[in-house]
MARBA-3410 file (N, C-alpha, C, O; in Angstrom, 1 decimal):
143
142.9,12.0,-33.9,141.8,11.7,-33.0,140.5,13.1,-34.2,139.4,12.8,-34.7 ~ 140.8,13.8,-34.2,139.7,14.8,-34.6,140.6,14.4,-36.5,141.7,14.3,-36.8 ~ 139.1,14.4,-37.3,139.2,14.2,-38.7,138.3,15.1,-38.9,137.6,15.7,-38.1 ~ 138.7,15.1,-40.4,137.8,16.5,-41.0,136.1,16.1,-41.3,135.3,17.0,-41.5 ~ 135.8,14.6,-41.3,134.2,14.0,-41.2,133.9,14.1,-39.4,134.6,13.6,-38.6
132.8,14.8,-39.2,132.1,14.3,-37.9,131.0,13.3,-37.8,130.2,13.3,-38.8 ~ 130.9,12.1,-36.6,130.5,11.1,-36.5,129.2,11.8,-36.3,129.3,12.8,-35.8 ~ 127.9,11.4,-36.7,126.7,11.7,-36.4,126.5,10.4,-35.6,127.0,9.3,-36.0 ~ 125.7,10.5,-34.6,126.0,9.3,-33.3,124.8,9.1,-33.6,124.1,10.1,-33.9 ~ 124.0,7.5,-33.6,122.8,7.0,-33.5,122.4,6.7,-32.4,123.3,7.0,-31.5
121.0,6.1,-31.9,120.6,6.1,-31.1,120.9,4.8,-30.2,120.8,4.6,-29.1 ~ 121.6,4.0,-31.4,121.9,2.0,-31.1,123.7,2.5,-30.4,124.6,1.7,-30.0 ~ 123.8,3.7,-30.4,125.8,3.8,-30.1,125.3,4.7,-28.7,126.2,4.9,-27.8 ~ 124.7,5.0,-28.6,124.5,6.1,-27.2,124.9,5.6,-25.8,125.5,6.4,-25.0 ~ 124.5,3.9,-25.6,124.4,3.2,-24.3,125.8,3.2,-24.3,126.4,3.7,-23.3
126.6,2.7,-25.2,127.8,2.6,-25.5,129.0,3.5,-25.4,130.1,3.1,-24.9 ~ 128.7,4.7,-25.8,129.1,6.2,-25.6,129.2,6.5,-24.1,130.2,7.0,-23.7 ~ 128.2,6.3,-23.4,128.1,7.2,-22.2,128.6,5.9,-21.0,128.9,6.1,-19.9 ~ 128.3,4.5,-21.9,129.7,3.6,-20.8,130.5,4.2,-20.7,130.9,4.9,-19.7 ~ 131.5,4.2,-22.6,132.6,4.6,-23.0,133.5,6.2,-21.7,134.4,6.4,-20.9
132.6,6.9,-22.1,132.9,7.9,-20.9,133.1,7.8,-19.5,134.0,8.1,-18.8 ~ 131.5,7.1,-18.9,132.0,6.7,-17.2,133.3,6.0,-16.9,134.0,6.3,-15.9 ~ 133.8,4.7,-18.0,134.7,4.0,-17.6,136.1,4.8,-17.5,137.0,4.4,-16.8 ~ 136.1,6.1,-18.2,137.2,6.9,-19.1,137.3,7.8,-17.9,138.3,8.1,-17.3 ~ 136.2,8.2,-17.5,136.1,9.2,-16.3,136.5,8.9,-15.1,137.3,9.7,-14.5
135.9,7.6,-14.4,136.2,7.3,-13.3,137.4,6.2,-13.2,137.7,5.6,-12.2 ~ 138.0,6.1,-14.3,139.6,5.2,-14.0,140.5,6.5,-13.8,141.6,6.2,-13.4 ~ 140.3,7.6,-14.0,141.4,9.1,-13.7,141.1,9.3,-12.5,142.0,9.5,-11.7 ~ 139.2,9.5,-12.1,138.5,10.6,-10.7,138.2,9.3,-10.1,138.4,8.2,-10.6 ~ 137.5,9.7,-9.0,137.0,9.4,-8.1,135.4,9.8,-8.2,134.9,9.9,-7.1
134.9,10.0,-8.9,133.4,11.0,-9.6,132.7,9.9,-9.0,133.1,8.7,-8.9 ~ 131.2,10.2,-8.4,129.9,9.1,-8.4,129.2,9.2,-9.7,128.5,10.2,-10.0 ~ 129.4,8.1,-10.6,129.1,8.3,-11.9,128.2,7.4,-12.1,128.4,6.7,-13.1 ~ 126.9,7.2,-11.5,126.4,5.9,-11.3,125.5,5.9,-12.0,124.8,5.0,-11.7 ~ 125.0,6.5,-12.9,123.2,6.8,-13.8,122.8,7.1,-12.7,121.9,6.2,-12.6
122.7,7.7,-11.7,121.5,8.3,-10.7,121.5,9.2,-10.9,122.2,9.7,-11.7 ~ 120.3,10.1,-10.2,119.7,11.3,-10.8,120.5,12.3,-9.8,120.5,13.5,-10.1 ~ 121.2,12.0,-8.7,122.3,12.6,-8.4,123.6,12.8,-8.7,124.3,13.7,-8.4 ~ 123.9,11.4,-9.5,125.1,12.4,-10.3,125.2,13.6,-11.8,126.1,14.1,-12.4 ~ 123.6,13.6,-11.8,123.3,15.0,-12.7,124.4,16.6,-12.0,124.7,17.7,-12.6
124.7,16.3,-10.7,125.3,17.3,-10.0,126.4,17.1,-10.0,127.1,18.0,-9.6 ~ 127.0,15.9,-10.6,128.4,16.0,-11.2,128.6,17.0,-12.5,129.2,18.0,-12.8 ~ 127.7,15.8,-13.5,127.4,16.6,-14.9,127.3,17.6,-14.7,127.9,17.9,-15.7 ~ 126.9,18.8,-14.3,126.5,20.4,-14.1,128.4,20.4,-13.7,129.2,20.3,-14.7 ~ 128.9,20.4,-12.3,129.9,20.4,-12.2,130.9,20.3,-13.4,131.3,21.3,-13.7
131.3,19.2,-14.2,131.9,18.9,-15.4,132.0,20.0,-16.2,132.9,20.8,-16.3 ~ 130.8,19.9,-16.9,130.3,21.3,-17.8,131.1,22.6,-17.5,132.0,23.1,-18.2 ~ 130.5,23.1,-16.0,131.3,24.3,-16.0,132.5,24.5,-15.3,132.9,25.4,-14.7 ~ 133.1,23.0,-15.6,134.7,23.1,-15.5,135.7,23.4,-16.8,136.8,23.7,-16.9 ~ 134.3,22.9,-18.0,135.1,23.1,-19.1,134.7,24.5,-19.8,135.1,24.9,-20.9
133.4,25.3,-18.7,133.1,26.5,-19.4,134.5,27.0,-18.5,135.6,26.9,-19.0 ~ 134.5,27.5,-17.4,135.7,28.2,-16.7,137.0,27.8,-17.4,137.8,28.8,-17.4 ~ 137.5,26.3,-18.4,139.0,26.5,-18.9,138.8,27.1,-19.9,139.1,26.2,-20.7 ~ 138.3,28.0,-20.5,138.1,28.6,-21.5,137.6,27.9,-23.0,137.5,28.3,-24.1 ~ 137.3,26.4,-22.3,137.7,25.8,-23.6,136.4,26.2,-24.9,135.3,26.6,-24.5
136.6,26.1,-26.3,135.5,27.0,-27.0,135.4,25.6,-27.5,136.2,24.6,-27.6 ~ 134.1,25.7,-27.9,132.9,24.9,-28.4,133.3,23.4,-29.2,133.0,22.3,-28.8 ~ 133.9,23.8,-30.2,134.6,23.0,-31.1,135.9,21.7,-30.3,135.9,20.5,-30.2 ~ 136.6,22.5,-29.9,137.7,22.0,-29.0,136.7,21.1,-28.1,137.0,19.9,-28.3 ~ 135.5,21.3,-27.3,134.6,19.8,-25.9,134.1,19.1,-27.1,134.3,17.9,-27.0
133.4,19.5,-28.3,132.3,18.5,-28.9,132.4,17.4,-28.7,131.2,16.9,-28.7 ~ 133.1,16.6,-28.6,133.3,15.2,-27.6,133.1,14.8,-26.3,132.5,13.9,-25.8 ~ 133.9,15.8,-25.7,133.2,15.5,-24.5,132.1,15.9,-24.1,131.7,15.3,-23.1 ~ 131.3,17.0,-24.6,129.7,17.1,-24.8,129.1,16.4,-24.8,128.3,16.1,-23.9 ~ 129.3,15.5,-26.2,128.7,14.6,-26.7,128.5,13.4,-26.0,127.7,12.5,-26.4
129.5,13.1,-24.8,129.4,11.9,-23.9,128.8,12.6,-22.7,128.3,11.9,-21.8 ~ 128.7,14.2,-22.7,128.3,14.8,-21.4,126.8,14.1,-21.9,126.3,13.3,-21.1 ~ 126.4,14.2,-22.7,125.0,14.4,-23.3,124.5,12.8,-23.1,123.4,12.6,-22.6 ~ 125.3,11.9,-23.5,125.0,10.4,-23.7,125.0,10.0,-23.0,124.8,8.8,-23.0 ~ 125.4,10.6,-21.6,125.7,10.5,-20.1,124.0,11.2,-19.7,123.2,10.3,-19.8
123.6,11.9,-19.5,122.3,12.2,-18.9,121.0,12.0,-19.9,120.0,12.5,-19.7 ~ 121.2,11.1,-21.1,120.3,10.5,-21.8,120.2,9.1,-21.2,119.1,8.5,-20.8 ~ 121.4,8.7,-21.2,121.6,7.4,-19.9,121.1,7.2,-18.6,121.0,6.2,-18.0 ~ 120.7,8.8,-18.1,120.2,8.4,-16.8,118.7,8.7,-17.1,118.1,8.4,-16.1 ~ 118.0,9.0,-18.0,116.3,9.7,-18.6,116.3,7.6,-19.0,115.3,7.0,-18.7
117.2,7.0,-19.3,116.8,6.0,-20.0,116.5,4.8,-18.7,115.5,4.1,-18.7 ~ 117.6,4.7,-17.7,117.3,4.4,-16.6,116.8,4.4,-15.3,116.6,3.5,-14.5 ~ 116.5,5.8,-15.4,115.6,5.9,-14.2,114.5,6.8,-14.3,113.9,7.1,-13.3 ~ 114.0,7.3,-16.1,112.9,7.8,-16.1,111.6,6.9,-17.3,110.5,7.3,-17.7 ~ 112.4,5.4,-17.6,111.3,4.7,-18.5,112.1,5.6,-20.0,111.2,5.8,-20.8
112.7,5.9,-20.3,112.8,6.8,-21.8,114.0,5.8,-22.8,115.1,5.3,-22.3 ~ 113.8,5.7,-24.0,114.4,5.1,-24.5,115.1,6.0,-25.5,114.5,7.1,-25.7 ~ 116.6,5.8,-26.6,117.0,6.2,-27.2,116.4,6.7,-28.7,116.7,5.8,-29.4 ~ 115.9,7.4,-29.2,115.5,7.0,-30.7,116.6,8.1,-31.3,117.1,9.0,-30.7 ~ 116.6,7.6,-32.8,117.1,8.4,-34.2,116.0,9.4,-34.3,114.8,9.1,-34.0
116.6,11.3,-34.7,115.3,11.7,-34.8,115.0,11.5,-35.9,115.6,10.6,-36.5 ~ 113.8,12.1,-36.7,113.5,12.3,-37.4,114.0,14.2,-38.6,114.7,15.1,-38.3 ~ 113.3,14.0,-39.7,114.2,15.3,-40.3,113.7,16.8,-39.4,114.4,17.8,-39.1 ~ 112.1,16.7,-39.1,111.8,17.5,-38.5,112.0,17.9,-37.2,111.8,19.1,-37.0 ~ 112.5,17.0,-36.2,113.2,16.8,-35.0,114.5,17.4,-34.7,114.9,18.4,-34.1
115.1,16.5,-35.5,116.5,17.5,-35.8,116.3,18.6,-36.2,117.5,18.9,-36.2 ~ 115.8,19.6,-36.5,116.4,21.1,-37.2,115.6,21.2,-35.9,116.1,22.3,-35.5 ~ 114.5,20.8,-34.8,114.2,21.6,-34.1,115.4,21.5,-33.1,116.3,22.3,-32.7 ~ 115.2,20.3,-32.7,117.3,19.6,-31.7,118.3,20.3,-32.3,119.0,21.0,-31.6 ~ 118.3,20.3,-33.1,120.5,20.4,-33.4,121.0,19.5,-33.4,122.2,19.4,-33.4
119.7,18.2,-33.6,121.0,16.8,-33.1,120.3,15.6,-33.7,119.1,15.6,-34.0 ~ 121.1,14.5,-33.8,120.5,13.5,-34.4,120.0,12.2,-33.6,120.1,11.0,-34.1 ~ 119.7,12.4,-32.7,119.3,11.2,-31.2,118.7,12.1,-30.1,119.3,13.1,-29.7 ~ 117.5,11.8,-29.5,116.9,12.1,-28.5,116.5,11.1,-27.8,116.8,9.9,-28.0 ~ 115.7,11.6,-26.8,115.0,10.2,-26.2,113.7,10.0,-26.4,113.3,11.0,-27.0
112.7,9.1,-26.1,111.3,9.2,-25.6,111.1,9.0,-24.9,111.8,8.1,-24.3 ~ 109.9,9.7,-24.2,109.5,9.2,-23.1,108.7,8.1,-22.5,108.1,7.6,-23.5 ~ 108.3,7.5,-21.3,106.6,6.6,-21.9,105.7,7.4,-21.7,104.7,7.0,-21.1 ~ 105.6,9.0,-22.0,104.2,9.6,-22.2,104.3,9.3,-23.9,103.3,8.9,-24.5 ~ 105.6,9.6,-24.6,106.0,10.0,-25.8,106.3,11.1,-25.9,106.0,11.5,-27.1
106.8,11.7,-25.1,107.5,12.9,-25.6,108.8,13.0,-25.7,109.2,13.2,-24.5 ~ 109.6,13.1,-26.2,110.6,13.3,-27.1,111.3,14.4,-26.3,110.7,15.5,-26.1 ~ 112.5,14.3,-25.9,113.4,15.4,-25.2,114.6,15.2,-25.7,114.8,14.1,-26.2 ~ 115.8,16.3,-25.7,116.7,16.6,-26.7,118.1,16.6,-25.4,118.8,17.7,-25.3 ~ 118.5,15.4,-24.4,119.7,15.4,-23.8,121.0,16.2,-24.5,121.5,17.0,-23.7
121.4,16.1,-25.4,122.7,16.3,-25.8,122.7,18.3,-26.2,123.7,19.1,-26.3 ~ 121.5,18.5,-26.4,121.1,19.8,-26.3,121.3,20.6,-25.0,121.9,21.6,-24.8 ~ 120.8,19.9,-24.3,120.8,20.2,-22.9,122.0,20.8,-22.2,122.4,21.9,-21.8 ~ 122.5,19.8,-22.2,124.4,19.5,-22.4,124.9,20.6,-22.8,125.2,21.4,-21.9 ~ 125.0,20.9,-24.4,125.1,22.4,-25.1,124.8,23.7,-24.7,125.4,24.8,-24.8
123.6,23.5,-24.0,123.0,24.5,-23.6,123.6,25.1,-22.2,123.7,26.4,-22.1 ~ 124.0,24.3,-21.2,124.9,24.2,-19.3,125.7,24.5,-20.1,126.0,25.7,-19.9 ~ 126.7,23.6,-21.5,128.0,25.0,-21.8,128.2,26.3,-22.1,129.2,26.9,-21.6 ~ 126.8,27.0,-23.3,126.9,28.4,-23.8,126.2,28.7,-22.6,126.9,29.6,-22.0 ~ 125.1,28.4,-21.8,124.7,29.6,-21.3,124.8,29.4,-19.5,124.3,30.2,-18.7
125.4,28.5,-19.3,125.8,28.2,-17.6,124.8,28.3,-17.3,123.8,28.4,-18.0 ~ 124.9,28.2,-15.4,123.6,29.2,-14.7,122.8,28.1,-14.2,123.3,27.0,-14.6 ~ 122.3,28.0,-13.7,121.5,27.3,-12.4,120.0,26.7,-13.7,119.5,25.5,-13.8 ~ 119.8,27.6,-14.4,118.8,27.5,-15.2,118.6,26.4,-15.9,117.6,25.7,-16.2 ~ 120.1,26.4,-16.0,120.3,25.2,-17.2,120.7,23.7,-16.7,120.9,22.7,-17.4
120.6,24.0,-14.6,121.6,22.8,-14.5,120.6,21.1,-15.1,119.4,21.2,-15.2 ~ 121.2,19.9,-15.3,121.0,19.2,-15.3,120.2,18.4,-15.0,119.4,17.9,-15.9 ~ 120.1,18.0,-13.3,120.1,17.9,-12.5,118.0,18.1,-12.1,117.2,17.4,-11.6 ~ 118.1,19.8,-12.8,116.9,20.5,-12.2,115.8,20.2,-13.4,114.6,20.1,-13.2 ~ 116.7,19.8,-15.1,116.0,19.1,-16.1,115.8,18.2,-15.3,114.8,18.3,-14.5
116.3,17.5,-15.4,115.8,15.8,-14.7,114.4,15.4,-13.7,113.7,14.4,-13.5 ~ 114.4,16.5,-13.2,113.6,16.6,-12.4,112.4,16.9,-12.3,111.6,16.5,-11.5 ~ 112.0,18.2,-13.9,110.8,19.0,-13.9,110.8,18.4,-15.0,109.9,19.0,-15.6 ~ 111.5,17.1,-16.0,110.8,16.8,-16.9,109.6,16.0,-16.8,109.5,15.1,-16.1 ~ 108.9,16.3,-17.4,107.4,15.7,-17.6,108.0,14.3,-18.5,108.9,14.0,-19.2
106.6,13.9,-18.0,106.3,12.2,-19.1,107.5,11.0,-18.3,107.8,10.0,-18.8 ~ 107.9,11.7,-17.0,108.8,10.6,-16.7,108.2,8.9,-16.3,107.0,9.1,-16.4 ~ 108.2,8.5,-16.2,107.8,6.8,-15.8,107.4,7.0,-14.0,107.9,7.7,-13.2 ~ 106.7,6.3,-13.8,106.2,6.9,-11.5,107.0,5.4,-11.5,106.8,4.4,-12.2 ~ 107.8,5.5,-10.6,108.5,4.6,-10.0,107.7,4.3,-8.4,107.2,5.1,-7.7
107.7,3.1,-8.3,107.1,3.5,-6.7,108.4,2.8,-6.0,108.8,3.1,-4.9 ~ 109.2,1.8,-6.7,110.7,1.5,-5.1,111.4,1.9,-5.8,111.2,1.8,-7.0 ~ 112.8,2.6,-5.1,113.3,3.3,-5.0,114.6,2.3,-5.8,115.7,2.8,-5.9
END
């Protein structure tokens, strides 16, 4: 699986990446990965498990990408975001090739947030809290 070259994801690939991750994880476990805001607690739990398992960042690069794709897809489906390929300045700032643009035009980095949760851990890096405190979400009147 691991080649010498690392694939840089594009915005158009992120939805499929998230879907493949959900299919793989839910086939083996009964995890509630339904793209809901509440499911981001499961993502926090999964990342914490990787941290506690002592995995190094290189070994978990793929799973972290998949988890970041899932978090971004929650933003797309629940907050009105769209996947975007980042420009050179954004790539330098975020350290990622893709992000999401919110309805108000702000660009966020769900892949980077997943990496922060893995590196730092703790409640201050919660993905669910990230969503709940995120600026620029679409206002939804219906549940």
